[in-house]
N, C-alpha and C positions, 0 to 999 in steps of 0.2 A: 626541264617539262617541255614536249614540245611546244610551240607558237597555236596553234590549234588548238590544242587541250587547253595554255594560259589565255587564248581568247575566246575560248566559249565558258570556260570556268569565269572569267572577268562578265560577259555577257551574264552570266547568272547571278552571280555577286549583285553587280549592278539594278539587277530588279529583284532582289532582296530574298533570291533562293538561297537555299544551304548546298554546300557541296556533298552530299551522302556519297558514303562509298558505292551506292549503285547508281548515282548519276556520272560520278567518277569513271564509271566503269562501262554504264553508255556512251559518254563521250569518245572512251576510248578506244570502243570497239567499231566508234562512226566512224572516227581518223584511222583506224586500220583497216577498214572495208568498205567507207562511203566517202570517197573523196573524189574520187571520180569516175564514179558510176553511181548509180541509185542500188539501193540494196529493200528486199520486200520485207515491210516492217513485220512479218513472222519466223525473219529468219532473228531479228535485232530480238524479237520477243523469244524465242528458241536459244540463244546463247544470254538472255539475262536468266530465265527458268533455268538450265544447269548453272551458270553460277550462282542464285540466289533461290533456290529452292521455292523458297517461301514465299518470293514473291507475288502478286497478283498479276494477270495480264491486265485489268484496268489500273495498276499503277503503272505498270509499262506504258500503255494509250495513249495516258491521262502525259506522264513526260513528255515520251514524243510529241505529245498534242501543243506542251507548252515550250517544247525547244522550237516545233516550229515558230507557233505563236511570237518568241525573240530572235528568232533570226538566225538560229542554232544552224539547224537543216532545213531543207526544202520538200516540201511536200511533193508527191508525180498521182494521181490514179490514174490505172489504166483498165477497165471494165471493174473488177471485183475485187483487184492486184493493189495495195497501198503498199506504197515504196517512199524511202527520203533520201538525201545524201546530204553529204556533208555541206554546210555553207564556203562556196570557194573564195567567196570575197566578201569579207566584213567591211569592207569600207564600202564598194559596190554594191549593194543585196541587189537591185533591178538589175538582171542581166535573162539570157535566154543560153540556150541550149542547144546544142547537135547531139544526139545519142544516138551511137551504135546498135542496128537493131541484132548485131548479130553476137558482140560479148560486152554489150551494156558502157561501154567507155563514153564517157559525157566529155566532150569541149567546149568551156563555156562563149557564147557571144557576145560580141563588145556593143557591136551596137543591135538599136531597139529600133525595131521594122515597122514598130505605131506610129504611121506615118499620118502627117495632115491630108491626106487621099481620101486615107480611112475614115478617121473621125471625124470629116467631113460629111459622110454619107451618114453618119449617125447624129443627125438636127436636131436637137432638144434633150439631145440624153448627156447624161453626164456620165463620164466614162470613170472607174472605183478604181483598175485594175488587169491587168491581162495577163494571159502567159503564152508564149509562141513557143515551139519546139519542133527541131529539124528531125527528122528519123535518117538513117540510112547506114551505109556500113564506112567506117573507120579505113585510112587509109592500110592499116596491117592487114585488114578483115578483107575488106580487097584486092590485098595480095595474095591471101588465101585461101580464095574462091580461084583466083589465076590460075593459080598454079595446083 
């Protein structure tokens, strides 16, 4: 069993979730398609409904939400499009991304840009979370655009 699938099933078991064939299929789909880029939730829904025709949309979306709450996937919303990415680093859940606007490739950023200079501008506030993403072109897409 690939390490990513093993890690995800371990997180589910530790949180008292059963490893159903549907959840396992969803994890396998995410590991196969969403480890290096965000995948639209509708794509996951399409895959799951083709694989398990009697599975409801609500069950699929509830599982995606549970996976996000457990840190198995990372969520992103742009406009009316929701997408998820398989968690790339279970040891360091707090991290940020560069996302290629052309191919969707995701590169993990090791450093957090939330600095004392920023938080000092929030006198009296308690920061409970943040999201930081940089968009642009990855090296492969820059080369494609220049050729």
